[in-house]
C-alpha positions in Angstrom: 132.1 109.2 90.2 131.5 107.3 93.4 129.6 110.3 94.8 127.5 110.5 91.6 126.4 106.9 91.9 125.8 107.3 95.6 123.5 110.2 94.9 121.8 108.3 92.1 121.2 105.2 94.3 119.9 107.3 97.2 117.5 108.9 94.8 116.3 105.6 93.4 115.7 104.2 96.8 113.8 107.3 97.9 111.7 107.1 94.7 110.3 103.8 95.9 108.5 105.8 98.7 106.8 107.8 96.0 105.9 104.7 94.1 104.1 103.2 97.1 101.7 106.1 97.2 101.2 106.1 93.4 100.3 102.4 93.3 97.1 103.1 95.3 96.0 105.6 92.7 96.8 103.2 89.8 94.7 100.4 91.3 91.6 102.4 91.6 92.1 104.2 88.3 92.5 100.9 86.5 89.3 99.5 87.9 87.0 102.5 87.6 88.7 105.3 85.7 88.5 107.5 88.7 91.4 109.5 90.1 91.0 108.9 93.8 92.0 112.1 95.5 91.1 110.5 98.9 94.1 108.1 98.7 96.2 110.5 100.8 93.5 110.7 103.4 93.3 106.9 103.4 97.1 106.7 103.9 96.8 109.1 106.8 93.9 107.3 108.4 95.7 103.9 108.2 98.9 105.3 109.8 96.9 107.1 112.5 94.8 104.0 113.3 97.9 101.8 113.6 99.9 104.2 115.8 96.8 104.9 118.0 96.4 101.1 118.6 100.1 100.6 119.2 100.2 103.5 121.6 97.4 101.9 123.6 99.6 98.9 124.2 98.3 96.7 121.4 101.1 94.4 120.1 102.6 95.4 116.8 101.3 92.4 114.7 97.8 92.6 116.3 97.7 96.4 115.7 98.7 95.8 112.1 96.0 93.1 111.5 93.3 95.3 113.2 94.3 98.3 110.9 94.1 96.1 107.8 90.6 95.1 109.0 89.6 98.7 109.5 90.8 99.6 106.0 88.8 96.7 104.5 85.7 97.7 106.3 86.2 101.3 105.2 86.6 100.2 101.6 83.3 98.3 101.8 81.5 101.4 103.2 83.0 103.7 100.6 81.9 101.4 97.8 78.4 101.0 99.2 77.7 104.6 100.4 79.7 106.7 97.9 80.5 104.8 94.7 77.4 102.6 94.1 75.0 105.6 94.1 77.2 107.3 91.5 77.5 104.5 89.0 77.4 105.8 85.4 78.1 109.3 86.5 80.8 111.4 84.8 84.4 111.0 85.8 84.5 114.6 87.1 81.5 113.8 89.4 83.3 110.8 90.8 86.5 112.8 91.2 84.6 115.5 93.2 83.1 112.7 95.3 86.6 111.4 96.2 87.7 115.0 96.9 84.9 115.4 99.4 85.6 112.0 100.7 89.2 113.0 101.5 88.0 115.8 103.8 85.5 113.5 105.5 88.1 110.9 106.2 90.5 113.5 107.6 87.8 115.0 109.8 86.9 111.6 111.0 90.5 110.8 111.8 90.9 114.0 113.7 87.7 113.5 115.7 88.5 109.9 116.6 92.3 110.1 117.1 93.2 113.7 117.6 95.4 116.0 115.6 98.7 115.9 117.5 101.9 114.6 115.8 102.6 111.0 116.6 106.0 109.3 116.5 106.0 106.0 114.8 108.8 103.5 115.4 108.9 100.5 113.1 112.2 99.3 114.6 114.1 100.4 111.5 117.1 102.5 112.2 117.9 105.2 109.6 121.6 104.5 109.7 124.1 104.4 106.8 124.8 101.1 105.1 127.8 100.7 102.8 127.4 98.9 99.4 130.9 98.8 98.2 132.2 102.3 98.4 128.7 103.8 98.3 126.8 104.8 101.5 123.0 104.5 101.5 120.2 104.7 104.1 119.2 101.4 105.7 115.6 102.7 106.0 115.5 103.4 102.2 116.8 99.9 101.5 114.0 98.3 103.6 111.4 100.6 102.0 112.6 99.5 98.6 112.4 95.9 99.6 108.8 96.5 100.8 107.9 98.0 97.5 109.4 95.1 95.6 107.4 92.6 97.7 104.2 94.6 97.4 104.5 94.9 93.6 105.3 91.1 93.3 102.2 90.2 95.4 100.0 92.6 93.3 101.4 91.3 90.1 100.5 87.7 91.1 97.1 88.8 92.4 96.1 90.6 89.2 97.8 88.4 86.6 97.4 84.9 88.0 94.0 84.9 89.7 90.3 85.1 88.7 90.0 88.4 90.5 92.8 89.8 88.4 91.2 88.6 85.1 87.9 90.3 86.2 89.8 93.5 87.1 91.5 93.6 83.7 88.1 93.0 82.0 86.5 95.8 83.9 89.4 98.1 83.1 89.3 97.3 79.4 85.5 97.5 78.8 83.1 98.0 81.7 80.0 97.3 79.7 81.4 94.1 78.2 82.5 92.9 81.6 79.0 93.5 83.0 77.5 91.6 80.1 79.4 88.4 80.9 78.3 88.5 84.6 81.2 90.2 86.3 80.0 91.9 89.5 81.3 95.5 89.2 80.5 96.4 92.8 82.5 93.4 94.1 85.5 94.4 91.9 85.3 97.9 93.3 85.2 96.6 96.9 88.2 94.5 96.3 90.2 97.2 94.6 89.4 99.8 97.2 90.3 97.3 100.0 93.7 96.5 98.3 94.3 100.3 97.8 93.6 100.8 101.5 96.2 98.1 102.4 98.7 99.7 100.0 98.0 103.0 101.7 98.7 101.4 105.1 102.1 100.2 103.9 102.9 103.6 102.5 101.5 105.4 105.6 103.7 103.3 107.9 106.8 104.0 106.0 106.1 107.7 105.5 104.9 108.0 109.1 108.1 106.5 110.4 110.1 108.9 108.2 108.4 112.2 109.1 106.0 111.4 111.9 102.3 110.7 111.7 100.7 114.1 111.2 98.0 115.6 109.0 100.5 116.9 106.5 101.0 113.2 105.7 97.9 113.3 103.5 99.7 115.9 101.2 102.2 113.2 100.2 99.6 112.5 97.4 100.9 115.7 95.7 104.3 113.9 95.2 102.5 111.0 93.6 101.1 113.2 90.8 104.4 113.6 88.8 105.1 109.9 89.3 101.7 109.0 87.8 102.2 111.4 84.9 105.6 110.0 84.1 104.8 106.3 84.6 101.2 106.3 83.4 97.9 106.2 85.3 97.1 102.6 84.4 100.4 100.7 85.1 101.6 99.4 88.4 105.0 98.9 86.8 104.8 102.5 85.5 104.2 103.7 89.1 107.5 102.0 90.2 109.5 103.3 87.2 108.0 106.8 87.6 108.9 106.9 91.3 112.5 105.8 90.5 112.8 108.5 87.8 111.4 111.2 90.1 113.5 110.2 93.1 116.7 110.0 91.1 116.1 113.2 89.1 115.3 115.1 92.3 118.5 114.0 94.1 120.7 114.7 91.1 119.1 118.0 90.4 119.4 119.1 94.1 123.1 118.2 94.2 124.3 119.4 90.7 121.7 122.1 89.7 120.6 123.4 93.0 123.9 125.2 93.9 123.7 127.1 90.6 120.3 128.6 91.3 120.5 128.9 95.1 119.1 125.5 96.2 115.5 124.6 97.1 115.0 122.7 93.9 113.5 119.5 95.4 109.9 120.7 96.0 109.2 121.7 92.4 111.6 119.9 90.1 109.4 116.8 89.8 106.6 118.9 88.4 108.9 120.4 85.8 109.9 116.9 84.8 106.3 115.8 84.6 105.4 118.9 82.5 108.1 117.9 80.1 106.7 114.4 79.8 103.2 115.8 79.1 104.7 117.5 76.0 106.6 114.4 74.9 104.4 111.5 76.0 101.1 112.6 77.5 100.0 109.0 78.4 103.2 108.4 80.3 105.8 105.7 79.7 103.5 102.8 80.3 100.1 104.4 80.1 97.5 103.4 77.6 97.0 105.9 74.8 93.4 107.0 74.3 92.1 106.0 70.9 89.2 108.1 69.6 87.1 107.3 66.6 86.6 110.4 64.4 
């Protein structure tokens, strides 16, 4: 039983890493109804920018602040050059725009910072820590703490501030929000900037775990089952979805994997997401679409 709970806890902590990626998608989807396929490229660009600055001798904190500034400027440029000209276009048009944007960001990152794998040391040793009789990863504990802090800050920002009220108004009814004077372009700028900062946090943690390399952008594929399970419009749902995916993957790999020859981790989350699509298409915390007939 101790081994079971140890496996479960390890999966829950690993699931917070998926949640960090999924939160970036949720922020932009809530504000614009657009699935931002470029979130993975933003994550990669943020991690590459930080590690490039740090490798050049820039102190850790200064490199972090400069990277945040770069992501904010990038968000402003994306809103002005890509999103604003496509206002009132269909969702598929905007999705295709973010798909193209992902390749542009990746190409820009490769041209500016090279394509070699970079090691990223955040000073967090991936050593075992004992919680009672259970052994967990220190890195996963810190990643989970970072996710909790990030979600708390976002909850305060979007529930207790004027910006948050405006965001919820835009998410509920864009036309009504515009009619009462809410600046849609400003809201998009803020949301994309926050999504970029979330991508930076996720990029640093994933980069420290597996190295800063171009395959890092593919981590978005792991966020898809999390979004399907938790719901595309809920930050809390992204956290819960990540925890479910992480725990289910770990338990399936340990208890089901040996029965079918192993290798279950890469695809089990998608099977789980498919099951949720049959049972609850909007996800656990997603908003169900109401159509008038």
